[in-house]
ROMIZA-803400 format. One line per 5 residues: for each residue x, z, y of C-alpha. Coordinates in nm, 4 decimals, always signed. Example, Ala and Ser with C-alpha at 12.3 -4.5 7.8 and 13.67 -1.06 7.14 Angstrom:
residues 2
+1.2300/+0.7800/-0.4500 ~ +1.3670/+0.7140/-0.1060;
***
This chain:
residues 571
+19.5131/-0.0086/+15.0003 ~ +19.4168/+0.2373/+14.7285 ~ +19.6666/+0.4926/+14.6005 ~ +19.9565/+0.3362/+14.4187 ~ +19.9520/+0.3659/+14.0434;
+20.3181/+0.4718/+14.0409 ~ +20.2285/+0.7770/+14.2526 ~ +20.0845/+0.9363/+13.9377 ~ +20.4459/+0.9625/+13.8202 ~ +20.6429/+1.0135/+14.1419;
+20.4233/+1.1854/+14.4034 ~ +20.4027/+1.5328/+14.2535 ~ +20.6093/+1.8303/+14.3705 ~ +20.5906/+1.9959/+14.0317 ~ +20.8228/+1.9763/+13.7327;
+20.6866/+1.6422/+13.6091 ~ +20.7306/+1.4724/+13.9460 ~ +21.0812/+1.6167/+13.9683 ~ +21.1737/+1.4754/+13.6263 ~ +21.0305/+1.1295/+13.6954;
+21.2173/+1.0982/+14.0261 ~ +21.5397/+1.2594/+13.9196 ~ +21.5891/+1.0410/+13.6141 ~ +21.5427/+0.7271/+13.8273 ~ +21.8006/+0.8325/+14.0891;
+22.0709/+0.6111/+13.9460 ~ +22.1210/+0.3999/+14.2547 ~ +21.7676/+0.4064/+14.3892 ~ +21.7483/+0.5578/+14.7402 ~ +21.5252/+0.8520/+14.8127;
+21.2950/+0.6175/+15.0047 ~ +21.2082/+0.4479/+14.6740 ~ +20.9683/+0.7368/+14.6126 ~ +20.8020/+0.7550/+14.9547 ~ +20.5029/+0.5435/+14.8604;
+20.6609/+0.2033/+14.8102 ~ +20.5125/-0.0149/+14.5306 ~ +20.7231/-0.0321/+14.2174 ~ +20.7445/-0.3839/+14.0761 ~ +20.8559/-0.4656/+13.7230;
+21.0471/-0.7894/+13.6753 ~ +20.9553/-0.8768/+13.3173 ~ +21.2496/-1.0888/+13.2097 ~ +21.2670/-1.2988/+12.8909 ~ +21.6319/-1.3969/+12.9420;
+21.8292/-1.3850/+12.6178 ~ +22.1376/-1.5497/+12.4740 ~ +21.9195/-1.6376/+12.1757 ~ +21.6561/-1.8020/+12.3963 ~ +21.8866/-2.0631/+12.5505;
+21.6143/-2.2183/+12.7678 ~ +21.5615/-1.8794/+12.9385 ~ +21.9251/-1.7772/+12.9722 ~ +21.9341/-1.8413/+13.3486 ~ +21.6367/-1.6164/+13.4215;
+21.8654/-1.3198/+13.4922 ~ +21.9913/-1.5143/+13.7966 ~ +21.6323/-1.5898/+13.8958 ~ +21.5442/-1.2211/+13.8566 ~ +21.8051/-1.1212/+14.1162;
+21.6352/-1.3401/+14.3748 ~ +21.2956/-1.1982/+14.2847 ~ +21.4358/-0.8493/+14.3334 ~ +21.5759/-0.9374/+14.6762 ~ +21.2318/-1.0586/+14.7782;
+21.0684/-0.7381/+14.6554 ~ +21.3148/-0.5247/+14.8497 ~ +21.2624/-0.7385/+15.1607 ~ +20.8875/-0.6826/+15.1437 ~ +20.9228/-0.3053/+15.1092;
+20.8861/-0.2750/+14.7331 ~ +21.1118/-0.1365/+14.4628 ~ +21.2096/-0.3960/+14.1963 ~ +21.2837/-0.2789/+13.8434 ~ +21.4297/-0.4957/+13.5687;
+21.2193/-0.4861/+13.2499 ~ +21.3636/-0.6840/+12.9569 ~ +21.0798/-0.7945/+12.7288 ~ +21.0591/-0.9633/+12.3900 ~ +21.1978/-1.3162/+12.4111;
+21.1210/-1.6022/+12.1745 ~ +21.3705/-1.8870/+12.1371 ~ +21.1774/-2.1893/+12.0133 ~ +21.4761/-2.3621/+11.8537 ~ +21.6237/-2.0471/+11.7019;
+21.3504/-1.8432/+11.5364 ~ +21.2510/-1.8837/+11.1727 ~ +21.0029/-1.9517/+11.0325 ~ +20.8431/-2.0303/+11.3702 ~ +20.8344/-1.8750/+11.7177;
+20.4549/-1.8836/+11.7104 ~ +20.4582/-1.6053/+11.4524 ~ +20.5713/-1.3664/+11.7283 ~ +20.3776/-1.4881/+12.0326 ~ +20.1167/-1.2178/+11.9783;
+20.3824/-0.9554/+11.9120 ~ +20.5631/-1.0429/+12.2361 ~ +20.2316/-1.0247/+12.4219 ~ +20.1454/-0.6896/+12.2642 ~ +20.4880/-0.5356/+12.3320;
+20.4879/-0.6554/+12.6931 ~ +20.1331/-0.5296/+12.7460 ~ +20.2238/-0.1848/+12.6174 ~ +20.5368/-0.1581/+12.8331 ~ +20.3515/-0.2666/+13.1472;
+20.0806/-0.0098/+13.0823 ~ +20.3140/+0.2753/+12.9857 ~ +20.5578/+0.2491/+13.2765 ~ +20.5170/+0.3643/+13.6393 ~ +20.4672/+0.0222/+13.7957;
+20.2183/-0.1202/+14.0443 ~ +20.2741/-0.4912/+13.9846 ~ +20.4849/-0.7338/+13.7838 ~ +20.6699/-1.0613/+13.8187 ~ +20.6767/-1.2504/+13.4883;
+20.9819/-1.4684/+13.4152 ~ +20.9397/-1.7202/+13.1324 ~ +21.0347/-2.0700/+13.0305 ~ +21.0598/-2.1528/+12.6626 ~ +20.7356/-2.2474/+12.4876;
+20.5892/-1.9126/+12.3812 ~ +20.7212/-1.6886/+12.6576 ~ +20.4848/-1.7882/+12.9403 ~ +20.1754/-1.7756/+12.7133 ~ +20.2778/-1.4327/+12.5808;
+20.3432/-1.3002/+12.9328 ~ +20.0090/-1.4299/+13.0587 ~ +19.8258/-1.2761/+12.7628 ~ +19.9918/-0.9412/+12.8348 ~ +19.9223/-0.9567/+13.2072;
+19.5581/-1.0468/+13.1437 ~ +19.5135/-0.7472/+12.9143 ~ +19.6761/-0.4962/+13.1514 ~ +19.5305/-0.6469/+13.4711 ~ +19.7904/-0.5243/+13.7175;
+19.8852/-0.7581/+14.0050 ~ +20.1022/-1.0209/+13.8356 ~ +20.2695/-1.3506/+13.9231 ~ +20.4726/-1.5937/+13.7113 ~ +20.8012/-1.7645/+13.7954;
+20.8541/-2.0505/+13.5467 ~ +21.2196/-2.1097/+13.4667 ~ +21.1930/-2.4863/+13.5097 ~ +21.3068/-2.7911/+13.3119 ~ +21.6644/-2.9004/+13.2528;
+21.8158/-3.1983/+13.4297 ~ +21.8090/-3.5363/+13.2579 ~ +22.0922/-3.5996/+13.0170 ~ +22.2102/-3.9500/+12.9343 ~ +22.3806/-4.1078/+12.6341;
+22.5445/-4.4484/+12.6655 ~ +22.3491/-4.5170/+12.9805 ~ +22.0097/-4.4141/+12.8438 ~ +21.8138/-4.1066/+12.9498 ~ +21.7475/-3.8542/+12.6745;
+21.4190/-3.6717/+12.6423 ~ +21.4752/-3.3252/+12.4973 ~ +21.2815/-3.3038/+12.1717 ~ +21.1091/-3.6417/+12.1869 ~ +21.4324/-3.8367/+12.1427;
+21.5433/-3.5995/+11.8681 ~ +21.2363/-3.7028/+11.6658 ~ +21.2883/-4.0700/+11.7519 ~ +21.6611/-4.0851/+11.6813 ~ +21.6384/-3.8856/+11.3586;
+21.3744/-4.1278/+11.2261 ~ +21.6024/-4.4209/+11.3138 ~ +21.8788/-4.2608/+11.1058 ~ +21.6382/-4.2321/+10.8124 ~ +21.5329/-4.5929/+10.8705;
+21.8950/-4.7054/+10.8574 ~ +21.8918/-4.8526/+11.2099 ~ +22.1138/-4.5824/+11.3659 ~ +22.4305/-4.4383/+11.2194 ~ +22.4593/-4.0671/+11.1581;
+22.7729/-4.0652/+11.3747 ~ +22.5908/-4.2122/+11.6738 ~ +22.3072/-3.9669/+11.6212 ~ +22.5430/-3.6693/+11.6213 ~ +22.7431/-3.8057/+11.9154;
+22.4264/-3.7896/+12.1284 ~ +22.3949/-3.4155/+12.0586 ~ +22.6410/-3.3096/+12.3275 ~ +22.4568/-3.5170/+12.5897 ~ +22.1043/-3.3925/+12.5139;
+22.1227/-3.0630/+12.7088 ~ +22.2670/-3.1317/+13.0528 ~ +22.1900/-2.8087/+13.2336 ~ +22.0078/-2.4769/+13.2254 ~ +21.6319/-2.4893/+13.1733;
+21.3728/-2.5802/+12.9140 ~ +21.2876/-2.9213/+12.7648 ~ +21.2668/-3.2030/+13.0185 ~ +20.9751/-3.3802/+12.8517 ~ +20.6069/-3.2967/+12.8978;
+20.6408/-3.0618/+12.6020 ~ +20.4911/-2.7174/+12.5649 ~ +20.7342/-2.5406/+12.7984 ~ +20.6761/-2.7862/+13.0846 ~ +20.3030/-2.7948/+13.0162;
+20.2580/-2.4176/+13.0186 ~ +20.4746/-2.3683/+13.3279 ~ +20.2676/-2.6259/+13.5166 ~ +19.9369/-2.4935/+13.3830 ~ +20.0327/-2.1395/+13.4863;
+20.0387/-2.2735/+13.8446 ~ +19.7085/-2.4575/+13.7973 ~ +19.5559/-2.1341/+13.6651 ~ +19.6568/-1.9703/+13.9926 ~ +19.9287/-1.7448/+13.8517;
+20.2309/-1.9103/+14.0203 ~ +20.3257/-1.9418/+14.3876 ~ +20.2174/-2.3020/+14.4645 ~ +20.5070/-2.5471/+14.4668 ~ +20.7166/-2.3570/+14.2112;
+20.6236/-2.4951/+13.8689 ~ +20.8161/-2.8065/+13.7736 ~ +21.1147/-2.7319/+13.9963 ~ +21.4224/-2.8108/+13.7841 ~ +21.6003/-2.4992/+13.6655;
+21.9202/-2.6071/+13.8414 ~ +21.7447/-2.6717/+14.1746 ~ +21.8326/-2.4186/+14.4433 ~ +21.4724/-2.4255/+14.5622 ~ +21.3731/-2.2393/+14.2474;
+21.5748/-1.9430/+14.3725 ~ +21.4054/-1.9671/+14.7131 ~ +21.0652/-1.9635/+14.5432 ~ +21.1751/-1.6684/+14.3313 ~ +21.2588/-1.4755/+14.6491;
+20.9232/-1.5640/+14.8044 ~ +20.7478/-1.4603/+14.4828 ~ +20.9133/-1.1193/+14.5099 ~ +20.7749/-1.0832/+14.8602 ~ +20.4334/-1.2079/+14.7486;
+20.3857/-0.9597/+14.4656 ~ +20.4164/-0.6680/+14.7104 ~ +20.1353/-0.8240/+14.9133 ~ +19.9324/-0.8698/+14.5938 ~ +19.9620/-0.4983/+14.5168;
+19.8486/-0.4086/+14.8683 ~ +19.5424/-0.6344/+14.8324 ~ +19.4766/-0.5481/+14.4656 ~ +19.4936/-0.9153/+14.3660 ~ +19.4877/-0.9018/+13.9855;
+19.4694/-1.1555/+13.6981 ~ +19.0998/-1.0868/+13.6441 ~ +19.0308/-1.2109/+13.9987 ~ +19.2409/-1.5245/+13.9506 ~ +19.1857/-1.6320/+13.5915;
+18.8212/-1.7346/+13.6160 ~ +18.6250/-1.9974/+13.4273 ~ +18.6932/-2.2333/+13.7153 ~ +19.0669/-2.1766/+13.6781 ~ +19.0548/-2.2683/+13.3097;
+18.8456/-2.5763/+13.3867 ~ +19.1155/-2.6819/+13.6329 ~ +19.3809/-2.6290/+13.3669 ~ +19.1964/-2.8588/+13.1255 ~ +19.1716/-3.1307/+13.3916;
+19.5435/-3.0966/+13.4653 ~ +19.6318/-3.0976/+13.0954 ~ +19.4610/-3.4357/+13.0574 ~ +19.5998/-3.5883/+13.3774 ~ +19.9563/-3.4860/+13.2829;
+19.9359/-3.5806/+12.9146 ~ +20.0317/-3.2230/+12.8327 ~ +20.1096/-3.0579/+12.5010 ~ +19.8433/-2.9991/+12.2370 ~ +19.9825/-2.6457/+12.2086;
+19.8203/-2.5679/+12.5431 ~ +19.4861/-2.5614/+12.3630 ~ +19.5719/-2.2648/+12.1434 ~ +19.7482/-2.0820/+12.4294 ~ +19.4710/-2.1273/+12.6862;
+19.2113/-2.0126/+12.4336 ~ +19.4165/-1.6998/+12.3644 ~ +19.4648/-1.6182/+12.7336 ~ +19.0938/-1.6664/+12.8015 ~ +19.0164/-1.4419/+12.5056;
+19.2107/-1.1584/+12.6667 ~ +18.9884/-1.1839/+12.9774 ~ +18.6527/-1.2414/+12.8135 ~ +18.6289/-1.5864/+12.9770 ~ +18.3902/-1.7929/+12.7609;
+18.6264/-2.0803/+12.6863 ~ +18.5702/-2.2678/+12.3583 ~ +18.7428/-2.5536/+12.1782 ~ +18.4801/-2.8115/+12.2703 ~ +18.5426/-2.7453/+12.6417;
+18.8744/-2.9292/+12.6134 ~ +18.6929/-3.2441/+12.5037 ~ +18.3931/-3.2029/+12.7349 ~ +18.5999/-3.1440/+13.0486 ~ +18.9155/-3.3404/+12.9751;
+18.8109/-3.6563/+12.7951 ~ +18.7113/-3.8600/+13.1008 ~ +19.0173/-3.7585/+13.3020 ~ +19.2679/-4.0434/+13.3507 ~ +19.6270/-4.0058/+13.2338;
+19.8357/-4.0269/+13.5518 ~ +20.1792/-3.9002/+13.4486 ~ +20.4101/-4.1454/+13.2709 ~ +20.6295/-3.8891/+13.0941 ~ +20.7587/-3.8567/+12.7409;
+20.6168/-3.8179/+12.4807 ~ +20.3082/-4.0083/+12.6027 ~ +20.5119/-4.2223/+12.8443 ~ +20.8632/-4.3094/+12.9604 ~ +20.9962/-4.0685/+13.2216;
+21.1125/-3.7050/+13.2316 ~ +21.0444/-3.3861/+13.4283 ~ +21.3152/-3.4468/+13.6885 ~ +21.1382/-3.7754/+13.7652 ~ +20.8034/-3.5985/+13.7981;
+20.9479/-3.3610/+14.0562 ~ +21.1075/-3.6486/+14.2474 ~ +20.7817/-3.8440/+14.2427 ~ +20.5781/-3.5679/+14.4056 ~ +20.5363/-3.3053/+14.1359;
+20.2295/-3.1208/+14.0174 ~ +20.0601/-3.1177/+14.3585 ~ +20.0660/-3.4972/+14.3786 ~ +19.9032/-3.5218/+14.0357 ~ +19.6327/-3.2696/+14.1218;
+19.5542/-3.4372/+14.4532 ~ +19.4580/-3.7513/+14.2610 ~ +19.1953/-3.5567/+14.0649 ~ +19.0937/-3.3277/+14.3501 ~ +18.7252/-3.4042/+14.3057;
+18.7414/-3.2786/+13.9452 ~ +18.8864/-2.9390/+14.0392 ~ +18.6897/-2.6203/+14.1002 ~ +18.7177/-2.5584/+14.4756 ~ +18.6519/-2.1844/+14.4385;
+18.9414/-2.1045/+14.2008 ~ +19.2067/-1.9079/+14.3891 ~ +19.5776/-1.8512/+14.3357 ~ +19.8177/-1.5602/+14.3719 ~ +19.8182/-1.6326/+14.7471;
+19.4512/-1.5381/+14.7680 ~ +19.3654/-1.8907/+14.8813 ~ +19.1957/-2.1690/+14.6797 ~ +19.4231/-2.3896/+14.4721 ~ +19.2812/-2.7026/+14.6330;
+19.4018/-2.5915/+14.9777 ~ +19.7629/-2.6286/+14.8650 ~ +19.7165/-2.9932/+14.7647 ~ +19.6119/-3.1784/+15.0808 ~ +19.9642/-3.2568/+15.2032;
+20.0838/-3.3816/+14.8622 ~ +20.1886/-3.7447/+14.8218 ~ +20.3032/-3.9693/+14.5388 ~ +20.6529/-4.0992/+14.6094 ~ +20.7005/-4.3053/+14.2929;
+20.3933/-4.4686/+14.1424 ~ +20.5838/-4.5648/+13.8291 ~ +20.6045/-4.1952/+13.7399 ~ +20.2768/-4.0657/+13.8865 ~ +20.0032/-4.3255/+13.8796;
+19.7188/-4.3358/+14.1261 ~ +19.3629/-4.2704/+14.0195 ~ +19.2929/-4.6403/+14.0762 ~ +19.5718/-4.7522/+13.8419 ~ +19.6109/-4.4882/+13.5682;
+19.8304/-4.5082/+13.2633 ~ +19.5107/-4.4642/+13.0598 ~ +19.1586/-4.4532/+13.2030 ~ +19.0651/-4.1539/+12.9835 ~ +19.3037/-3.9112/+12.8178;
+19.2744/-3.5435/+12.7358 ~ +19.2494/-3.3771/+12.3982 ~ +18.9904/-3.5101/+12.1542 ~ +18.8162/-3.2472/+11.9419 ~ +18.7249/-3.3775/+11.5964;
+18.4765/-3.2396/+11.3471 ~ +18.3614/-3.3445/+11.0039 ~ +18.3725/-3.2243/+10.6469 ~ +18.7519/-3.1896/+10.6727 ~ +18.7351/-2.9791/+10.9892;
+18.4012/-2.7950/+11.0155 ~ +18.5403/-2.5638/+11.2864 ~ +18.7286/-2.8408/+11.4616 ~ +19.0611/-3.0199/+11.4803 ~ +19.2390/-3.1894/+11.7689;
+19.4285/-3.5098/+11.8399 ~ +19.6119/-3.6315/+12.1484 ~ +19.5039/-3.9959/+12.1893 ~ +19.7654/-4.0630/+12.4595 ~ +20.0453/-3.9948/+12.2088;
+19.8819/-4.1901/+11.9242 ~ +19.8872/-4.5549/+11.8210 ~ +19.5678/-4.7171/+11.9517 ~ +19.5173/-4.9217/+11.6358 ~ +19.5144/-4.6033/+11.4253;
+19.2515/-4.4149/+11.6248 ~ +18.9945/-4.5630/+11.3877 ~ +19.1348/-4.5726/+11.0378 ~ +19.0508/-4.5399/+10.6698 ~ +19.3228/-4.4617/+10.4195;
+19.4063/-4.3022/+10.0883 ~ +19.5316/-3.9440/+10.1076 ~ +19.8841/-3.8519/+10.0025 ~ +19.8771/-3.4728/+9.9860 ~ +20.1609/-3.2217/+10.0210;
+20.0945/-2.8572/+9.9334 ~ +20.3685/-2.7055/+10.1503 ~ +20.6551/-2.7963/+10.3791 ~ +20.8884/-2.7576/+10.0823 ~ +20.6772/-2.9982/+9.8787;
+20.6899/-3.2451/+10.1691 ~ +21.0685/-3.2311/+10.1959 ~ +21.1081/-3.2688/+9.8206 ~ +20.8920/-3.5812/+9.7892 ~ +20.8578/-3.7657/+10.1196;
+21.1621/-3.9877/+10.0623 ~ +21.1120/-4.0347/+9.6882 ~ +21.1215/-4.4122/+9.6298 ~ +20.8537/-4.3646/+9.3664 ~ +20.6061/-4.1952/+9.6045;
+20.2782/-4.3854/+9.5876 ~ +20.2330/-4.4463/+9.9604 ~ +20.1860/-4.7391/+10.1951 ~ +20.1419/-4.7877/+10.5686 ~ +19.7659/-4.7399/+10.5413;
+19.7942/-4.4052/+10.3620 ~ +19.6958/-4.0789/+10.5325 ~ +19.9624/-3.8105/+10.4966 ~ +19.8081/-3.4648/+10.4481 ~ +20.0059/-3.1400/+10.4782;
+19.8287/-2.8080/+10.4180 ~ +19.9071/-2.4378/+10.4016 ~ +20.0587/-2.4463/+10.7519 ~ +19.7953/-2.2666/+10.9596 ~ +19.8341/-1.9260/+11.1259;
+19.7694/-1.7347/+10.8039 ~ +19.9178/-1.9773/+10.5550 ~ +20.2740/-2.0294/+10.6697 ~ +20.2485/-1.7720/+10.8419 ~ +20.2569/-1.8464/+11.2136;
+20.1303/-2.2067/+11.2365 ~ +20.4596/-2.3985/+11.2605 ~ +20.5214/-2.7270/+11.4400 ~ +20.5235/-2.9450/+11.1295 ~ +20.2106/-3.1567/+11.1722;
+20.4016/-3.4643/+11.2882 ~ +20.5246/-3.5240/+10.9322 ~ +20.8304/-3.7465/+10.8963 ~ +20.7362/-4.0873/+10.7638 ~ +20.8557/-4.1943/+10.4163;
+21.2014/-4.3482/+10.4405 ~ +21.0973/-4.6602/+10.2509 ~ +20.8244/-4.7277/+10.5082 ~ +21.0609/-4.6616/+10.7987 ~ +21.2993/-4.9196/+10.6540;
+21.0071/-5.1618/+10.6386 ~ +20.9451/-5.1146/+11.0122 ~ +20.6573/-4.8634/+11.0030 ~ +20.6787/-4.6173/+11.2950 ~ +20.3425/-4.4381/+11.2839;
+20.0834/-4.3318/+11.0294 ~ +19.7751/-4.1111/+11.0384 ~ +19.8753/-3.7545/+10.9555 ~ +19.6475/-3.4533/+10.9020 ~ +19.7593/-3.0881/+10.9034;
+19.6371/-2.7342/+10.9737 ~ +19.9575/-2.6583/+11.1632 ~ +20.0799/-2.7517/+11.5114 ~ +20.3209/-3.0115/+11.6409 ~ +20.5835/-2.9851/+11.9099;
+20.4644/-3.0751/+12.2563 ~ +20.7566/-3.3185/+12.2629 ~ +20.6292/-3.5005/+11.9529 ~ +20.4141/-3.8113/+11.9287 ~ +20.2117/-4.0085/+11.6764;
+19.8617/-4.0314/+11.5359 ~ +19.8423/-3.6713/+11.4244 ~ +19.5277/-3.4696/+11.3536 ~ +19.6300/-3.1073/+11.3840 ~ +19.4950/-2.7506/+11.4156;
+19.2484/-2.8331/+11.1343 ~ +19.0056/-2.5391/+11.1073 ~ +18.9346/-2.3469/+10.8994 ~ +19.2911/-2.3674/+10.7735 ~ +19.3553/-2.4195/+10.4041;
+19.4740/-2.0604/+10.3559 ~ +19.1409/-1.9367/+10.4938 ~ +18.9410/-2.1467/+10.2482 ~ +18.9013/-2.4521/+10.4677 ~ +18.8190/-2.7814/+10.2925;
+19.1752/-2.9021/+10.3398 ~ +19.2629/-2.6816/+10.0400 ~ +19.0538/-2.9044/+9.8112 ~ +19.1734/-3.2519/+9.9076 ~ +19.3529/-3.4486/+9.6367;
+19.5907/-3.7408/+9.6516 ~ +19.3839/-4.0565/+9.6236 ~ +19.0820/-3.9295/+9.8182 ~ +18.9729/-4.1627/+10.0967 ~ +18.9925/-4.0171/+10.4484;
+18.8313/-4.1698/+10.7553 ~ +18.9390/-4.1013/+11.1121 ~ +18.7195/-4.2142/+11.4004 ~ +18.8426/-4.0642/+11.7260 ~ +18.5777/-4.2382/+11.9351;
+18.3087/-4.0766/+11.7181 ~ +18.5078/-3.7489/+11.7078 ~ +18.5089/-3.7455/+11.3261 ~ +18.7581/-3.6646/+11.0503 ~ +18.6082/-3.6821/+10.6999;
+18.6929/-3.7161/+10.3347 ~ +18.4642/-3.9608/+10.1548 ~ +18.3159/-3.7166/+9.9062 ~ +17.9665/-3.5784/+9.8588 ~ +17.9564/-3.2278/+10.0040;
+17.8559/-3.0645/+9.6725 ~ +18.1547/-3.2250/+9.4984 ~ +18.3933/-3.1132/+9.7737 ~ +18.2513/-2.7600/+9.7684 ~ +18.2790/-2.7379/+9.3894;
+18.6478/-2.8255/+9.3755 ~ +18.8894/-2.5363/+9.3291 ~ +19.1732/-2.4889/+9.5789 ~ +19.5042/-2.6495/+9.4899 ~ +19.6993/-2.4095/+9.2617;
+20.0267/-2.5404/+9.4047 ~ +19.9140/-2.4683/+9.7595 ~ +19.7970/-2.1195/+9.6672 ~ +20.1333/-2.0505/+9.5055 ~ +20.3139/-2.1602/+9.8206;
+20.1154/-1.9431/+10.0628 ~ +20.2953/-1.6555/+10.2324 ~ +20.1961/-1.3100/+10.1086 ~ +20.3995/-1.0645/+10.3167 ~ +20.3902/-0.7021/+10.2050;
+20.5172/-0.5174/+10.5144 ~ +20.6031/-0.5311/+10.8817 ~ +20.4729/-0.7614/+11.1506 ~ +20.4095/-1.0495/+10.9082 ~ +20.1745/-0.8328/+10.7032;
+19.9866/-0.7216/+11.0157 ~ +19.9732/-1.0800/+11.1411 ~ +19.8410/-1.2370/+10.8209 ~ +19.5810/-0.9626/+10.7788 ~ +19.4414/-0.9910/+11.1322;
+19.5162/-1.3352/+11.2802 ~ +19.2258/-1.5489/+11.3977 ~ +19.1940/-1.9246/+11.3605 ~ +19.3479/-2.1827/+11.5887 ~ +19.0008/-2.2747/+11.7144;
+18.9861/-1.9434/+11.9040 ~ +19.3543/-1.9177/+12.0033 ~ +19.5175/-1.7585/+11.6966 ~ +19.5290/-1.4149/+11.8576 ~ +19.4929/-1.0995/+11.6469;
+19.1469/-0.9534/+11.5948 ~ +19.2334/-0.6247/+11.7658 ~ +19.4132/-0.7832/+12.0633 ~ +19.1301/-0.9949/+12.2017 ~ +18.9859/-0.8485/+12.5182;
+19.1754/-0.6122/+12.7448 ~ +19.2438/-0.2410/+12.7820 ~ +19.3385/-0.2275/+13.1489 ~ +19.6285/-0.0309/+13.2933 ~ +19.5005/+0.3253/+13.2671;
+19.7073/+0.5716/+13.0622 ~ +19.4595/+0.8298/+12.9293 ~ +19.7062/+1.1076/+12.8439 ~ +19.9519/+1.2772/+13.0756 ~ +20.3222/+1.2235/+13.0129;
+20.5346/+1.4652/+12.8132;
***
């Protein structure tokens, strides 16, 4: 093993070494400075990130494992992002959380790090930071909540919120019944129990090789999560000794495996923008079209909301992530390794499916081909995406008249207007919601349907937006349209009444206009007026430097990595 990084702070017998050791002697034994690796436990627990609240308990078990393996664990609170709490959107601060965590990992006397995350943006931000610093790092996902029930029916966190709220607007469910279900939605600690973004990113972190195999997907309330946390603490000390870093784990093969898993699980569309951003920190040549090229032919095997019926507790009971991956073993890169130093595929051979209603076999999939479809056309020259598994099959090829909204506020003001000129065949278009425009690229792409159509029995329509949608959402939604309207993308020139054609099989999204006519149109004045124009702080920095969704929506100056070296001595 090479010299420990922390020795640059603690090994000296001069004044600086004295200061570094003395100020840390607040319960640490003298042996903490005799050459043991110092391990940060980067913890996103916060009362304002309710899905991560239990991670302080998890951290204690990580610390016990670190001590047991001869390391010194050190709690490091890092920026936490509560998906349900933050306005205007948690995505606005993903890059900030990644940047702040990166800087603290680099600046402090640590040799490795255990990353504790759960809610949607926390695991992506932690992985981006770890990739940029490239110290030995391992993730412990916080896990999904247990299944809640209301009047005998299981509730899917997020997905059933969208469904029930639309039934209220349709007049088929009373407001009282809707609100009565609120207390039953969240049964335990943990993140959303659907295959939303939190579940997707926790599982994909394991597929990428950054989680101790067998950990991701364990329910947050399951005692085995604490056992895995302890073992992860032991493992990270070994990783430091063997210099096993993110750059050795997060290879092109690892990202290919993640795309296969994303398709097989019916995972969140948000994984696209997060995986692109993580790859961008490592210099891995991952591009938007790879998601279509690698994932399209992969069968959908997991019958979970929002693409299916069941919930994360059922997935764990049915065999978990390993059982899913074993079914697509031949599609996985056999060389991609995990935090254990061994190939991912080696951990899959003993896996079995215990409930084929939840995890389908390769021979009897939920859908023969799933994945994320990447669309292009004169509405999305740089690409857009759609999740066919969550869409209505009859709408995957569609032609309809555009009904355009220039902002979220415009949408809310007009969507339920009885006089709105809209029918079931219309295409709802919402613009000004990309990374730069909102700012932060909010989860608004799954536009609510007009109340008058809901009352008529309509439950899905084609929707087009430059924003994102929740991983718990569903519907025929074209999202992440690039370039976004605020960056001069053609979405800024669409008008109500234009005819839009969607052809997912052909991978096209177009407006039926001659290109010269589309190019000659001025942007919508109402949209321009609604765009965010921050004058200071993080929002100003973000809007001035954020990249498009097609490359991960990172900041221009954060792509790539800087390593863990600190060029100046401490004073």
